[in-house]
N, C-alpha and C positions, 0 to 999 in steps of 0.2 A: 504494500500500500504506500501511497505517496502522501507525505505530510508537508505542508508548506506554511512556514511562519514568515510573514512579509509585512512591509509597511515602513513608515518613517519613524515609528516609535521604538523606544528601548525595550529589549526583552526577547528579541528573535534568537540570538545565540544562547541566551540564558535558558530559554524554553527547550532548545535543542540539547543543551547540556543536561538539563533535568531529565529528559527522556532517555538520554544515553545512560545516565546513572541508574535510572529505574530499570532499564533493560539489563544492564550489566549486573545489577543487584539480584535480578531474577534468574541469573545464570546464562542469559543470552550473550553471545559473542557480538561485539560491536566495533565499528570503525568510525572515527571522527576525523573528517578531512576539513581543514580550514583553507579556503581559497582567499586570495587577497590579504592574507595575514601570514606573518613569518614565524609564528609559534611563541612569541614573547608575551601574549596576553596571559594574564594571571591564571586563568582557568586551565591552561594547558598542563602546567606542572601537576595539578591534582589529577586530571584525567590520565596522565601518563603513569600514575601510580596504581591505577585500577587494573585488576587482574584480567578482566574480560574486555578491555578497551585498547584498540590500536589507534594511535594518534599520528596523523601525517599533516604537516603544514608546508606551505610554500616558502622555504627559507630565502628564496630569491626576491620575495616581495618585501622590500624594505622602505618603500615610499608610498604615498598616496598616488593613485594612478595619474592624476593631473600633473604630478611632478616627475613622472617617468619619461625618459627618452625612448626612441623606437627600439633600440637594442634591449633596454631593460624590459620593455613590454613584450618583446619576443622571448626573452628568457623566462619571464613569468608565464607566458602562454604555454611554453614547452613544459614547464613545471606543472601547470594546471592539467594539461593533457595527460601527463604521466600519472597524476593523482587520480584522474577519472578512470584511466585504464586499470590502475590498481584497485579502485573501488569495484569495478566490474569483475575483475579477476577474483576478488575475495567473495563476492556474491555468487558467481558461477561455480566456484569450487566448494561453496557451502561453508566457508571458513568463518563467515559472519552472517548474522540474521538481521542486523540493523546497521545502516550506513547513514551518517550525517554528512551533508555537503554544505557546510557553513559558508555563506556569502557566495554560493554557486550562482545564484540568480544575477548578482551584480557582475560577476566574472563573465557570465554568458552575455549579458546586455552590453558590456564594454568590449566584447569580442576578444577577451583575454583567455579564451578557451576555443578549441575547434568546435564550431557550432554543429557540424555534421556528427562528430564524435559524441557530443553532448546529446543531440537528438536521438542518436542510436541507443545511447545509454538509457534515456528515458523510455524509449519504445521497447527495449529488450530486457531490461533488468528489473522493472517494477514487480514482476511476478516472483522474483527470487528472494524478496525480503522487504523489510520496512525501509523506506528511503525518506529522509528528512532533508528538506532544502530550506535555506534562509536567504533573505535578500530583500531589496526594496520594491521592485516593480516587476513581478512575474507577468508574462504574457497572458492574454486571455486563454490561449491554447493550454498553457501550463496550469492555469487556474481550473480549467475544465477537467484536466487529467487528475487533479488532486482528489484524494479521498478525505483528507483533513485540510482545511484552509482557514488559517487564523491570521487576522490582520492586527498588527500592533500599530495603534494610532497615537501619535504624540499630541497630547492635549496641552501639556506644560513640560518644559525641560530646562534645566539650569543653563544649558548652552545658549538659550534665547536671551539670557542675561549676561552673556560673556564668560561664563564659567566653562573652562575646557574640561576634557575627559579626565577623570580621576582614577588612578590605579586602585584596583580592587572593587571599583564600582562600575565604571564603564569599560575597563580593560584589565 
């Protein structure tokens, strides 16, 4: 089944992490992939300690996409493609039952992943396990595919008052 947590509000990654922990706690084998993030978010160190969780991040992604040059974008795209291939492999081999693709929707929308590879993944792997995607603006096609569709809507956020992301709260 496909779960999508999307929108401009806080909580998409947090919800995906919660489901990862719940699944791992029940004995399910899980994999948590972070697109557009290099593994330095605070939650990664905890997930890496869990027995039933594989964590893979894009270490090449060290900047916001608007600050990347073409070479950096190419390197990040290659990393993302490899991550998606690994997610597919884990599902096909039955090594995991739940896969989180955190920030996948944004990587797809910014064309920082091979969209044909991504479309094939969506079309072929959904029957092999639970797949959780996060990001801001999923396509209507993706929304229709989803079995669970949860929108996070920012009603109020400290960023609106000039307060930047805080370690342990936003990252």
